[in-house]
C-alpha positions, 0 to 999 in steps of 0.5 A, spaced: 712 615 185 718 616 189 715 621 193 709 626 194 708 632 189 710 637 194 716 633 196 718 633 189 717 641 188 721 643 194 727 638 191 726 641 185 727 648 188 733 646 192 736 643 186 735 649 182 738 654 187 744 650 188 745 650 180 744 657 180 749 659 185 754 655 181 752 658 174 750 651 171 743 650 173 742 642 175 734 643 175 734 644 167 741 641 166 740 643 159 734 639 158 727 637 161 727 638 169 722 635 174 715 636 172 713 638 179 718 643 179 713 647 174 706 644 174 701 641 179 698 636 175 700 637 167 698 641 164 696 646 170 702 651 172 704 653 179 703 660 177 698 664 173 702 664 166 708 661 163 713 667 165 710 667 172 712 660 173 719 661 170 720 667 175 718 663 181 725 660 180 728 666 176 727 672 179 731 673 185 729 672 192 728 677 197 734 676 201 739 676 194 741 683 194 747 681 189 747 678 182 747 671 182 746 665 178 741 664 173 736 670 176 734 674 170 729 679 174 730 683 181 724 684 185 723 691 185 719 691 192 726 690 195 731 694 191 730 701 187 736 698 183 736 693 178 741 688 181 742 682 176 748 683 171 747 677 166 749 678 159 742 678 157 740 683 162 735 684 168 727 684 166 727 689 172 728 695 167 722 694 164 718 697 170 723 703 170 719 709 167 724 716 167 722 723 165 725 729 164 725 737 162 730 741 159 732 747 162 727 753 160 723 748 156 716 746 158 717 740 153 717 733 157 721 727 155 720 720 157 724 713 157 718 709 158 720 702 161 716 698 156 722 701 151 727 698 155 726 690 153 722 685 152 715 686 155 714 679 157 707 677 160 708 675 167 701 677 171 704 674 178 710 678 178 707 685 175 710 684 168 705 686 162 705 686 155 707 692 151 702 697 150 705 701 143 708 695 139 703 690 139 707 685 134 714 684 134 718 689 130 719 687 123 714 681 124 708 679 127 709 675 133 703 678 138 706 682 144 700 680 148 703 672 148 710 674 149 713 670 155 719 666 157 717 660 153 717 664 146 724 664 146 726 658 151 723 651 150 721 650 157 721 642 156 728 643 153 727 638 147 732 641 143 739 638 143 746 638 139 749 632 137 756 630 136 755 632 129 753 639 130 746 638 128 740 641 132 734 636 133 728 634 138 730 627 137 735 622 138 740 621 143 738 623 150 741 630 153 746 629 158 748 636 160 747 643 158 751 645 152 751 653 154 758 653 158 765 653 157 765 647 162 760 643 159 761 636 156 762 635 149 756 631 145 758 624 144 756 618 141 753 616 147 749 623 148 747 630 146 747 637 150 742 642 150 742 648 146 745 655 148 740 657 154 735 652 152 733 656 146 728 653 141 729 651 134 726 650 127 719 648 128 718 651 135 711 654 137 709 654 144 702 650 144 699 655 148 700 660 142 695 660 136 696 662 129 702 660 125 709 662 128 713 656 128 721 658 128 725 657 121 732 658 124 736 653 129 739 656 136 746 660 135 753 657 136 755 660 143 758 659 149 758 663 156 763 662 162 760 659 168 760 665 172 756 670 168 751 674 172 756 679 175 759 686 176 764 688 170 768 692 175 774 689 174 774 684 168 769 683 162 764 677 162 765 674 155 760 670 152 763 667 146 758 668 140 760 664 134 754 664 129 747 664 128 744 669 133 741 674 128 738 669 124 735 666 130 732 673 132 729 673 126 724 667 128 720 673 131 723 679 127 722 676 121 724 682 116 728 687 121 733 687 116 728 690 111 725 695 116 727 702 114 727 704 121 733 699 122 738 701 118 744 696 120 745 690 117 746 684 121 748 676 121 751 674 115 750 680 111 755 684 116 762 681 115 766 686 118 771 690 113 778 691 114 776 699 116 771 696 122 776 691 124 781 696 125 777 701 128 774 696 133 781 694 135 784 701 136 778 704 139 779 705 147 775 711 149 773 717 146 780 721 144 784 715 145 785 710 139 791 706 142 788 700 142 791 693 140 787 686 138 790 682 144 786 687 149 780 690 144 774 686 146 768 689 150 762 686 152 758 693 151 760 691 144 760 684 143 761 681 136 760 674 132 766 670 131 763 667 124 764 660 127 761 654 130 767 651 132 765 649 140 772 647 142 774 654 140 768 658 143 770 654 149 777 657 149 774 664 148 769 664 153 771 667 160 770 672 166 777 673 168 779 677 163 784 672 160 781 672 153 780 679 150 782 679 143 778 683 138 775 681 131 778 679 125 775 679 118 771 673 119 767 677 125 760 679 124 755 684 127 749 681 130 743 683 134 746 683 141 752 687 138 748 693 140 742 690 144 741 686 150 737 679 150 732 681 155 732 688 157 737 694 159 737 701 162 736 704 156 731 705 150 731 699 145 734 695 150 741 698 148 747 696 151 749 704 152 744 710 152 743 711 144 739 717 146 744 722 148 751 725 145 755 723 151 754 717 156 759 720 161 759 728 163 765 731 166 768 725 168 761 722 172 756 718 170 750 723 168 745 723 174 739 727 176 743 727 183 750 730 181 748 736 176 749 733 170 745 736 164 738 733 164 739 731 156 745 727 159 742 724 165 735 723 162 731 722 169 736 717 172 741 717 178 748 716 177 748 710 180 742 707 176 747 709 170 753 705 173 748 699 174 746 699 167 754 699 165 754 693 169 758 697 175 764 699 171 768 705 174 766 711 170 774 712 169 774 706 164 771 711 159 773 718 157 771 724 161 766 726 156 765 719 153 761 719 146 756 713 144 759 706 143 757 706 136 764 709 135 767 703 137 766 701 130 765 707 126 770 712 130 773 714 123 766 715 119 
């Protein structure tokens, strides 16, 4: 032993904090972190459950009031706003319930928090299982067992080799493989999978039954600065291939689900018309866009490649690469949804339950006179935060749903 368990745990938290501020967490570094960072003594966790253990470090501390690093949740005791703005979204949104009634109507409408994202179970942090969807839509993964480690391998065993192969054995993991600044795997070592996502054969040891993954993690690369407002420039994660196939580890039959009519993955290669629509669409009524500046993180797409050199050249947060799709691009689950949670129903990237996402040049809110069917119980500032602090002027005064980015001509 190099020191006491308490010392190692504190050291692990310090290392994680340093990594979180730079965008690449040194504690995990693509693989297994210090055992004492998560366990008192194996297999005992430092919190009541696995997600609570993750949130010891991944929920923003009380003094963090701006989006930062690897935080995936805002402490609702200190802020009425969900402040974290990573591409996956802030789990804080699943605690936000909204209700409204239309003028002259006795009927009440709801946008319940549990509809805003993946309802991880984290007892110590007030997150609980979905009460209506008892299993993953399109699959049978039990909601009561949904946790951070349902998707992310906490021990970081999955790695990508120089050949591109994903495995749990072989050369050691030398670094994270998630970022445009990450080193490439080499004959001397591998890198971790994107966001430490688990691959084929994975199933948490705490989960009974047979739910082992059948697909490996996607080819994707994030910029090192990713948890940030998009008020000036987009945060572009370079999605290459395999995201929807990976989501189907739990949502097995989502493509066959009668309530989910949009094809995704390899079945959804963009047509010439969709490519033209995406690249030409700017806002409602403005179709003067061009390929070189067409991209928006509100409607991302897969580029149909696993070429990591190319993906690294595309991932950015400074607006340096905003190219739109070509015919090799495909729709993926994350084209319309966020991975963790969002401010809207179905964890969508925009409000899919309203005709307009802006109203008379404003984000619709209960505090600015917008119609109830547009504000839907939210304040204008909450709506702006759900759009990652974009100025409302980035949209048309009466902006319609962003399905139009691909389907405006339909």
